[in-house]
N, C-alpha and C positions, 0 to 999 in steps of 0.2 A: 386757522382752519385745521392745520396738522395736529395741534394740541387738542382741539375739540374732537377730532377723529379718534385720537388715542384714548381720550376719556370715554367716548362712545364704545370703543372696542373693548376696553376693560369692563365696561358696564355689561355688555352682552356676554362676555366670558364669565363674569360673576353670575349672571342669570342662568347660564348653562350649568355652572357649578351648583346652583341652588336647585336644579331639577332633581338631583339625587336626594336632597333634603325633603322635597315634596313627595318623592317616591316612597320615602319611609313614613311620612306623615299620612299618606293616603292608605287606608286600611284594605282597600280592594286588592285582589291578587294581580299578578303581573299581566295575565291575559286580559282581564277587564280593564285595567289601567291603560294599557297600550291601545286597546280597541277604541276606547272613548277619547284618548289623547289625540289619536290620528283623525278620528271622525270630527271632533270639534276644531282641530287645527285646520283641516281641509275646509270646513265651513267658514272659518274666520278668513282664510286666505282667499276663498272664492268671493266673499263679500268685499274684501279689500280690492281685489283685482277688477271684478266686474262692476260692482256698485260704486265704490269710492273712486277708483282710478279710471273706470269705464274703458278698460283695455280688453282686447280679444284673448280668448284662451285656446284658440284653434292651433293645433299642431298636426303634422303629418302622421300617418299611421306608424311609420318607421320610428319616429321620435317617441310617439306615445308608448309603443311596446318596450323601447329602450328604457324610458322613464319608469314604466311599470316594474321592470325587472330590478332596477336600482331601488325603487320604492319598497319592494319586498325585502331586499337586503337591509334597508333602513328599519323596517318593521321588526325583523329578526334581531337587529342590533339593539333596538329599544327594549324588546321583550327580554333578551338575555341580561341587559343592564339592570332592569327593574327586578327581574327574578333573582339576580345575584344579590341585590340589596335586601330582598325579602328573606332570603335564606342565610345571609351573613350580616353585613352592615354596609354603610355608605363608604367607609374607608377602604374596604376590600374591593368593592366594585370599581371605585375610582382609580385605585393603584393599578389594577389590571388593565385599565385603558391605556397605560403607557406602552403596552405591548404592540399597540397599533403602529408604532414607529418601526419595529422590526418587520412586521408583516408588510408595511408600505415599502420598505427597502427592498423587499423581494418582488412584490406584485407590481409596483410602479414601473420599474425598468422593463418588465415584460409587456405591460399595456402600452406604455409610451415609447417602447423600442429604444431605450437608451442603455448605456453601460451601467452595471451595478456599481454603486458608490461604496467603496470599501469602508469608509468612515461610518456610513449608515449601518452596515452589517455589524461592525465592531460594537457600535453603540447599542444595537439591538441585542447582541449577545450579553452585554453588560446588564441590560434590562432583564433578560431571561434569567441570568444568575440571581438578580435581586428578587424576581418573582419566585424562583425556587427556594430562596432563603425565607421569603414570607410564607410560602407553602409549608416549609418545614417547621417554622415557629408558630404558625397560626393554623395548624392542621385541622382544628375543629371547624374551620370555615372552608373545608376542601370543596364542597359543592358550590359555594359562592365564588371561589377562585376559578373553578371549572367554567361556570357560566360567564364569569368576568372575562376569561380568555376568549370564549366564543363571541362575546360582545365586541372585543377588540378586533377579532377576525372579520365579523360582519360589518363593523364600522369602517374598517380599512377598505373592504370591497366597495361599500357605499361611497366613501370619499374619493377613491381613485377613479372609479367609473363616472362619478359625478363630475369630476374634473374634465372629462372628455365631452360632457354635454353642454357646458357653458359656451354660449355663442350660437348655438343651434336654434334656440328660441329665447324668449325673454326669461330672465331669472325668476320672476314671479311664477311663470308657467311651469318651469322646471320644478320648483319647490312644491307648487300646488299638486301637480300630477304625481310626483313621487309620494307625497303623503296620502293623497286620495287613493291611488292604486295600491299602496301598501295596506291601507285600511280595507279596501275592497277584497284583497286576497286573503287577509285575515278573516274577513266575514265568510268567505267561501269555505275556508278550512274549518271554522267554527260551525258552519252549517252541516258540513259533511261529518264532523265528529260529534255533533249534538251539543257542543259547548255553547252554541248561540242561545240556548234556552236558559243559560245561567248568567247572561249578560245583564239581566235586570236585578241581580243580587248586589246592589250597590246603594249606599246611603246618599241622602241629599248633601251631606257634608262632603263626601268624596266627589260627588258630581261638581260641586262648587270649586273644590281644589283642582280637579282635573281641567275645568274650564280655565282656571287661572294658569295652570301648567301649559295648556294648549295655546293660549293667547299670548300672555306676557312672557312666558319662558320657552315658547316654541316658535310660533309664527313670527312674532316681532324680532327676536334675535336673528332668525334665518334671513329675513328680508333686510335687516339692518346690516348684517355681515356682508351681503352682496353690495349694498350701497357704499360701504366703507372701502371697497376695493378701488374706488376712484381716487382716494386720498392717501392710502397707505400701501406699502408693498406686501406681496404675498408672504415674504419672509417675516415681516412684523406681525402679520395676522397669525401665521402658524406658530411663531414663538410665543405670542400672547395666549393663544388658545391652550397651549401646554400648561398654563397656570390654572386651568379648570380644576384638575385634581387638588391643587393647593387650596384654592378657595373652598372647595367642597369638603375636604378633610378637616380644615380649620373650623368651618361652620358646624359640621357634624359634631366635632369634639365639644364645642361650647353649647350646642342646642340639645344634644341627646345624652351628653354626660357619659355615664358608666358604660353603656352599651357600645360606645365608640372608642373607649380607651384600649389601645393596642400595646403590644410589647415594645420596648425601646428598639429592638431589632427591626420591627416593622417601619418605624419612623426613619431609621437610618437608611434602610433599603429604599424607601420611597424617596428620600432626599437625594440619594445617589442616582436613582432613575431620572428624576426631574433635572438634576444637574447635568447628567449625560445628554439629555435632550437639548438643553440650553447650549452646552458646549458644541454639540453637533451643528446647531443652528448658527452659531458664531463662525464655525469653520466654513460652513456653506456660504455665509455672507462674505467672508474674506476671499473665497475662491471666485465668487461672482464679481466682486469688485476688481479682482485681478484680470478677469476676462474682459470686463468693460474698459 
């Protein structure tokens, strides 16, 4: 069962890594892409929870508004991620995601009221140095790097606060309300800004790809990752999820060719970032083992 769980875990991380590939294959801009991704994912999740599983989606008002706020952070995270891809490339967007580790090392102790882990901060500083090196050598992608950093910030906010919600209602409800509320708030923003009238500027090809993105690469991995927590440790989950940029960058290199070819310094810096994350994970595992 453990080996099967690990296989399923690597499968969903691979699927998450492939979202960046789909983001580049979809011609629609980031606003339209995220709008429809969240809409379709919410529909798929609702159908799964209410029609297939026949479970209730009732939550208290307090939990609803908490999930709505987290969902908005999720929407901003996805928007910045796909916008970074559109203005630069897959490799830049994915490498910037590594900064989430630094932001988490600062935000998590505040939210969960624990001491700051020095090793996390040191690792975060190593990652910042690598990002600065990438910024210097790949300056033509400065806008993509900027939005990639914003993506990491919003992703950290979403992940950390999401950690406080599990156990307050079912996992399916948490994911459904976060995605639905994120989409609903985007719709309000688009209505007020007049962008809602441009949401129909999308081809049937893009709609098909976004449906695929929303179902196979969004709703399914999210639900599956929650189920896997029964069989694997949070450490194994976090460590494996860090392989997402690796899968994505390798796939992008072979699928898109020239547009994804970066300087040697980029690949060295990316390797150092991923290595730092893995080493930090191993240090944490050793400390946890000593405590137990």
